[in-house]
C-alpha positions as CSV (number, residue, x, y, z in Angstrom):
1,X,30.3,23.9,14.1
2,X,31.5,20.3,14.4
3,X,29.4,17.7,16.2
4,X,30.2,14.4,18.0
5,X,28.5,11.3,16.5
6,X,29.3,7.7,17.2
7,X,30.7,5.5,14.4
8,X,28.1,2.7,15.2
9,X,25.3,5.2,14.5
10,X,26.9,6.3,11.2
11,X,27.2,2.6,10.1
12,X,23.7,1.9,11.3
13,X,22.3,4.8,9.2
14,X,24.0,3.5,6.1
15,X,22.8,-0.1,6.6
16,X,19.2,0.9,7.2
17,X,19.2,3.0,4.1
18,X,20.7,0.3,1.9
19,X,23.5,2.5,0.7
20,X,26.8,0.7,-0.1
21,X,30.1,1.8,1.4
22,X,31.3,3.0,-2.0
23,X,28.1,5.1,-2.5
24,X,28.5,6.7,0.9
25,X,32.2,7.4,0.4
26,X,31.5,9.0,-3.0
27,X,28.9,11.3,-1.5
28,X,30.8,12.0,1.7
29,X,34.6,11.8,0.9
30,X,35.5,12.2,4.6
31,X,33.1,9.5,5.8
32,X,36.0,7.1,6.7
33,X,37.6,9.8,8.8
34,X,34.3,10.3,10.6
35,X,34.2,6.6,11.4
36,X,37.7,6.6,12.6
37,X,37.2,9.7,14.7
38,X,40.0,11.7,13.0
39,X,37.5,14.4,11.9
40,X,34.1,15.3,13.2
41,X,31.4,16.2,10.7
42,X,29.9,19.7,10.8
43,X,26.2,20.0,11.7
44,X,25.5,20.9,8.0
45,X,27.3,17.8,6.8
46,X,25.5,15.6,9.4
47,X,22.1,17.0,8.2
48,X,23.0,16.2,4.6
49,X,24.1,12.7,5.7
50,X,20.8,12.2,7.5
51,X,18.8,13.3,4.5
52,X,20.8,11.0,2.2
53,X,20.3,8.0,4.4
54,X,16.6,8.9,5.2
55,X,17.4,9.0,8.9
56,X,15.8,11.3,11.5
57,X,18.8,13.5,12.5
58,X,17.9,13.1,16.2
59,X,18.7,9.4,16.0
60,X,22.4,10.2,15.1
61,X,22.9,11.8,18.5
62,X,21.9,8.7,20.5
63,X,24.4,6.5,22.4
64,X,23.3,3.4,20.5
65,X,21.3,2.7,17.3
66,X,17.6,2.5,18.0
67,X,15.6,-0.6,17.4
68,X,12.9,0.4,14.9
69,X,9.6,-1.4,14.9
70,X,6.8,-1.3,12.5
71,X,4.0,0.7,14.3
72,X,1.2,-1.7,13.2
73,X,0.8,-5.4,13.5
74,X,3.1,-7.1,10.9
75,X,1.8,-10.3,9.4
76,X,4.3,-10.7,6.6
77,X,6.4,-13.8,6.4
78,X,8.9,-15.4,4.1
79,X,9.2,-19.2,4.4
80,X,7.0,-18.9,7.5
81,X,9.6,-16.6,9.2
82,X,9.1,-13.0,10.2
83,X,10.7,-10.4,8.0
84,X,13.6,-8.5,9.5
85,X,14.4,-4.8,9.7
86,X,11.9,-2.6,7.9
87,X,13.3,-0.2,5.4
88,X,13.1,3.6,6.0
89,X,10.9,3.7,2.9
90,X,8.3,1.5,4.5
91,X,8.4,3.2,7.8
92,X,8.2,6.7,6.3
93,X,5.2,5.6,4.2
94,X,3.4,4.3,7.2
95,X,4.2,7.4,9.3
96,X,2.9,9.7,6.4
97,X,-0.3,7.7,6.2
98,X,-0.8,7.8,9.9
99,X,-0.5,11.6,9.9
100,X,-3.1,11.8,7.1
101,X,-5.4,9.5,8.9
102,X,-5.1,11.5,12.1
103,X,-5.9,14.7,10.2
104,X,-8.9,13.2,8.5
105,X,-10.2,11.6,11.8
106,X,-10.1,15.0,13.5
107,X,-11.9,16.5,10.5
108,X,-14.6,13.9,10.5
109,X,-15.2,14.2,14.2
110,X,-15.3,18.1,14.1
111,X,-17.7,18.0,11.1
112,X,-19.9,15.5,13.0
113,X,-19.6,12.7,10.5
114,X,-21.0,9.3,11.6
115,X,-18.9,6.4,12.4
116,X,-18.6,3.9,9.6
117,X,-20.7,0.8,10.5
118,X,-18.6,-1.7,8.4
119,X,-15.4,-1.1,10.3
120,X,-15.1,-4.0,12.7
121,X,-18.3,-5.6,11.5
122,X,-16.7,-9.0,11.1
123,X,-14.4,-11.4,13.0
124,X,-12.3,-14.3,11.7
125,X,-15.1,-16.5,12.8
126,X,-17.5,-14.8,10.4
127,X,-18.6,-16.7,7.4
128,X,-16.3,-16.0,4.5
129,X,-19.0,-16.0,1.8
130,X,-21.3,-13.8,3.7
131,X,-18.6,-11.3,4.6
132,X,-17.4,-11.2,0.9
133,X,-21.0,-10.6,-0.1
134,X,-21.4,-7.8,2.5
135,X,-18.2,-6.1,1.1
136,X,-19.4,-6.3,-2.5
137,X,-22.8,-5.0,-1.5
138,X,-21.4,-2.1,0.5
139,X,-19.2,-1.1,-2.4
140,X,-21.7,-1.9,-5.2
141,X,-19.0,-4.1,-6.6
142,X,-21.3,-6.7,-8.2
143,X,-20.2,-9.2,-10.8
144,X,-22.8,-7.7,-13.2
145,X,-21.4,-4.2,-12.9
146,X,-17.8,-5.5,-13.4
147,X,-18.8,-7.4,-16.5
148,X,-20.0,-4.1,-18.0
149,X,-16.5,-2.5,-17.7
150,X,-14.2,-2.9,-20.7
151,X,-11.1,-4.2,-18.9
152,X,-10.1,-5.4,-15.4
153,X,-7.8,-2.4,-15.1
154,X,-10.9,-0.2,-15.4
155,X,-12.6,-2.5,-12.9
156,X,-9.7,-1.8,-10.5
157,X,-10.1,2.0,-10.9
158,X,-13.8,1.6,-10.2
159,X,-13.1,-0.6,-7.2
160,X,-10.8,2.1,-5.7
161,X,-13.4,4.8,-6.4
162,X,-16.2,2.7,-4.8
163,X,-14.1,2.1,-1.6
164,X,-13.4,5.8,-1.5
165,X,-17.1,6.6,-1.9
166,X,-18.1,4.6,1.2
167,X,-15.5,6.3,3.4
168,X,-12.3,4.3,3.0
169,X,-9.2,6.5,2.3
170,X,-7.5,4.6,-0.5
171,X,-3.9,5.7,-1.4
172,X,-2.0,4.1,-4.2
173,X,1.7,5.1,-4.5
174,X,4.9,3.5,-5.7
175,X,7.3,6.0,-4.1
176,X,7.7,7.6,-0.7
177,X,5.3,10.7,-0.7
178,X,6.3,12.4,-4.0
179,X,10.0,11.5,-4.0
180,X,10.5,9.5,-7.2
181,X,14.0,8.6,-6.1
182,X,12.6,6.6,-3.2
183,X,10.8,3.7,-5.0
184,X,8.8,1.3,-2.8
185,X,9.7,-2.4,-3.1
186,X,6.7,-4.8,-3.6
187,X,9.0,-7.6,-2.4
188,X,9.0,-5.9,1.0
189,X,5.3,-5.0,1.2
190,X,2.2,-4.8,-1.1
191,X,-0.1,-2.8,1.2
192,X,-1.4,-2.2,4.6
193,X,-4.6,-1.1,6.4
194,X,-5.0,1.4,9.2
195,X,-8.3,0.8,10.9
196,X,-10.4,3.6,12.3
197,X,-14.2,4.0,12.6
198,X,-14.0,7.5,11.1
199,X,-11.1,7.2,8.8
200,X,-10.1,3.7,7.7
201,X,-7.1,3.9,5.4
202,X,-5.8,1.4,2.8
203,X,-2.4,1.9,1.2
204,X,-1.6,0.0,-2.0
205,X,2.0,-0.3,-3.2
206,X,1.7,1.3,-6.7
207,X,5.1,-0.2,-7.7
208,X,3.4,-3.6,-7.7
209,X,1.8,-5.0,-10.8
210,X,-1.8,-3.9,-11.6
211,X,-2.6,-7.5,-11.4
212,X,-1.7,-7.6,-7.8
213,X,-3.2,-4.3,-6.7
214,X,-6.9,-5.5,-7.0
215,X,-6.3,-8.4,-4.7
216,X,-4.3,-6.2,-2.3
217,X,-7.3,-3.8,-2.1
218,X,-9.8,-6.6,-1.4
219,X,-7.4,-8.1,1.2
220,X,-7.0,-4.8,3.0
221,X,-10.7,-4.2,3.0
222,X,-11.1,-7.5,4.7
223,X,-8.8,-6.1,7.5
224,X,-11.0,-3.0,7.6
225,X,-14.1,-5.2,8.1
226,X,-12.2,-6.9,11.0
227,X,-11.4,-3.5,12.4
228,X,-7.7,-4.4,12.5
229,X,-4.7,-2.4,11.3
230,X,-2.1,-4.6,9.6
231,X,0.9,-4.8,7.3
232,X,-0.1,-7.9,5.4
233,X,1.2,-10.9,3.6
234,X,-0.8,-10.4,0.4
235,X,0.3,-13.2,-1.9
236,X,-2.2,-15.4,-3.7
237,X,0.4,-18.2,-3.4
238,X,1.3,-17.5,0.2
239,X,1.7,-20.3,2.7
240,X,1.2,-18.0,5.7
241,X,-0.4,-20.0,8.5
242,X,-1.7,-16.9,10.4
243,X,-5.4,-17.3,11.0
244,X,-6.1,-13.6,10.3
245,X,-4.2,-13.6,7.0
246,X,-5.7,-16.8,5.9
247,X,-9.2,-15.5,6.5
248,X,-8.5,-12.2,4.8
249,X,-7.1,-14.0,1.7
250,X,-10.2,-16.2,1.5
251,X,-12.5,-13.2,1.8
252,X,-10.5,-11.3,-0.8
253,X,-10.7,-14.1,-3.3
254,X,-14.4,-14.6,-2.6
255,X,-15.0,-10.8,-3.1
256,X,-13.4,-10.9,-6.5
257,X,-14.5,-14.3,-7.8
258,X,-17.3,-16.0,-5.7
259,X,-16.6,-19.7,-5.8
260,X,-20.2,-20.4,-6.7
261,X,-20.1,-18.1,-9.7
262,X,-16.7,-19.6,-10.6
263,X,-18.0,-23.1,-10.6
264,X,-21.0,-22.1,-12.7
265,X,-18.7,-20.5,-15.3
266,X,-16.3,-23.5,-15.5
267,X,-16.4,-25.4,-18.7
268,X,-15.2,-29.0,-18.6
269,X,-13.0,-29.9,-21.6
270,X,-11.9,-26.3,-22.2
271,X,-8.2,-25.9,-22.5
272,X,-6.4,-24.5,-19.5
273,X,-5.1,-21.3,-21.3
274,X,-8.5,-20.6,-22.8
275,X,-10.2,-21.0,-19.4
276,X,-7.7,-18.8,-17.7
277,X,-8.0,-15.9,-20.2
278,X,-11.8,-16.2,-20.6
279,X,-12.6,-16.2,-16.9
280,X,-10.1,-13.4,-16.2
281,X,-12.0,-11.4,-18.9
282,X,-15.4,-12.4,-17.6
283,X,-14.8,-11.6,-13.9
284,X,-12.6,-8.6,-14.7
285,X,-9.8,-9.7,-12.5
286,X,-6.2,-10.7,-13.1
287,X,-5.2,-14.2,-14.3
288,X,-3.5,-14.6,-10.9
289,X,-6.8,-14.5,-9.1
290,X,-8.3,-17.0,-11.5
291,X,-5.4,-19.3,-10.9
292,X,-6.0,-19.1,-7.2
293,X,-9.7,-19.9,-7.7
294,X,-8.9,-22.8,-9.9
295,X,-6.9,-24.2,-7.0
296,X,-9.6,-23.4,-4.5
297,X,-12.2,-25.2,-6.6
298,X,-10.0,-28.3,-6.9
299,X,-9.4,-27.8,-10.7
300,X,-5.6,-27.9,-10.4
301,X,-3.2,-29.4,-7.9
302,X,-1.2,-27.4,-5.4
303,X,2.1,-28.2,-7.3
304,X,0.5,-27.2,-10.6
305,X,-0.9,-24.1,-9.1
306,X,2.5,-23.0,-7.7
307,X,4.3,-23.7,-11.0
308,X,1.7,-21.9,-13.1
309,X,1.4,-19.0,-10.7
310,X,5.2,-18.4,-10.9
311,X,5.1,-18.5,-14.7
312,X,2.2,-16.2,-14.9
313,X,3.7,-13.7,-12.4
314,X,6.9,-13.6,-14.4
315,X,4.9,-12.9,-17.6
316,X,3.0,-10.1,-15.9
317,X,6.2,-8.6,-14.5
318,X,7.7,-8.6,-17.9
319,X,5.0,-6.3,-19.3
320,X,6.3,-2.8,-19.6
321,X,4.7,-0.3,-17.3
322,X,3.3,2.9,-18.6
323,X,5.1,6.0,-17.5
324,X,4.3,9.7,-17.2
325,X,0.6,10.6,-17.2
326,X,-1.3,13.5,-15.7
327,X,0.5,14.8,-12.6
328,X,-2.8,15.7,-10.8
329,X,-4.5,12.4,-11.6
330,X,-1.4,10.7,-10.2
331,X,-1.4,13.0,-7.1
332,X,-5.1,12.3,-6.5
333,X,-4.4,8.6,-6.5
334,X,-1.3,9.0,-4.3
335,X,-3.0,10.8,-1.4
336,X,-6.5,9.5,-2.0
337,X,-9.3,11.6,-3.5
338,X,-11.5,11.7,-0.4
339,X,-8.6,12.8,1.7
340,X,-7.3,15.4,-0.8
341,X,-10.8,17.0,-1.3
342,X,-11.4,17.3,2.4
343,X,-8.0,18.8,3.1
344,X,-8.0,21.3,0.3
345,X,-11.6,22.5,1.1
346,X,-10.7,22.7,4.8
347,X,-7.6,24.7,4.0
348,X,-9.4,27.1,1.8
349,X,-11.9,27.7,4.6
350,X,-9.0,28.7,6.9
351,X,-9.3,25.7,9.2
352,X,-6.0,24.1,8.2
353,X,-2.7,26.0,7.6
354,X,-1.4,25.9,4.1
355,X,1.9,24.8,5.5
356,X,0.3,21.7,7.1
357,X,-1.7,21.0,4.0
358,X,1.4,21.1,1.8
359,X,3.2,18.8,4.2
360,X,0.4,16.2,4.1
361,X,0.0,16.4,0.4
362,X,3.8,16.2,-0.2
363,X,4.5,19.4,-2.1
364,X,5.3,23.0,-1.4
365,X,3.8,25.3,-4.1
366,X,0.5,27.0,-3.9
367,X,0.1,26.7,-7.7
368,X,0.2,22.9,-7.4
369,X,-2.3,23.0,-4.5
370,X,-4.7,25.2,-6.6
371,X,-4.4,23.0,-9.7
372,X,-5.0,19.8,-7.6
373,X,-8.1,21.4,-6.2
374,X,-9.3,22.2,-9.7
375,X,-8.7,18.7,-10.9
376,X,-10.7,17.3,-8.0
377,X,-13.5,19.8,-8.4
378,X,-12.9,21.5,-5.1
379,X,-12.0,24.9,-6.5
């Protein structure tokens, strides 16, 4: 069965996916003929094409290409300008997280869980220092507790677990669902927040550096405290002039390194490099956060901050990332432990279909489902 599809829609699907003409022609030798109208693709060929370009197949039967919009407020900017067309990887990630949040919200309501009091507890007029203190207190993320952890990467793991413990669904993933061929681009986004009084969700781009992920989590938690969903501009060196993003960045920095504690820890006469590494070690945060606090405290100029920030970011990006690891630990982080435990238990109780649970978790085998349940202590 051959189907009619407009050339403009075929070109649009290729452009949104980022595939080059040569890549498309290699995978679909008759693609040029489709564009010229000499040959129509079969339905099976069109389905394969839609899968290759990560395009919902229904879009290919429209008269004109759709205008895709990010379904949550988008505060990202580059050079103070809005970022253009979202990638299908970003859109699909948001859609997946929205589906998980919807499931968990229904689960929380049906099991008569209380609304979370911290969601929407602040406004952009709220005092930054007090809000940051409230967040640290709610999460038990005190400076003293962090100092007892061996490394800041361990502090990040604890930070995620503490957010999960108070009711925030934290998901860390560097790919779309479990598709390792669809890697997320930190240059496009570092994270986002989906606000809800029963199921607030924070997504962190796991393809980003570990150094950036802690600040991303703190920033998105500030959005949760505002009760606002957002795709954020989470850059310690950002010049974003949006009031919401400025407030969230200030709160995030204050959560991680309170300015009063930073000033008390500062040592006049100590070399820059020694101060940077010592304070990152003491506060259990990345050197990028300490650089930002040096600037906030007036210890370095704006020009010096930008130059040193770029140098330090390049250094961190050059550090090889570890690969592999335990699949079930990775899976727990990707979907969030709170979400996964609830979904698996609810499915075993017969309240959720296995088919729906597999779709939300991103795999299709019962053995994987069972082993994930074992690793999370549900089974």
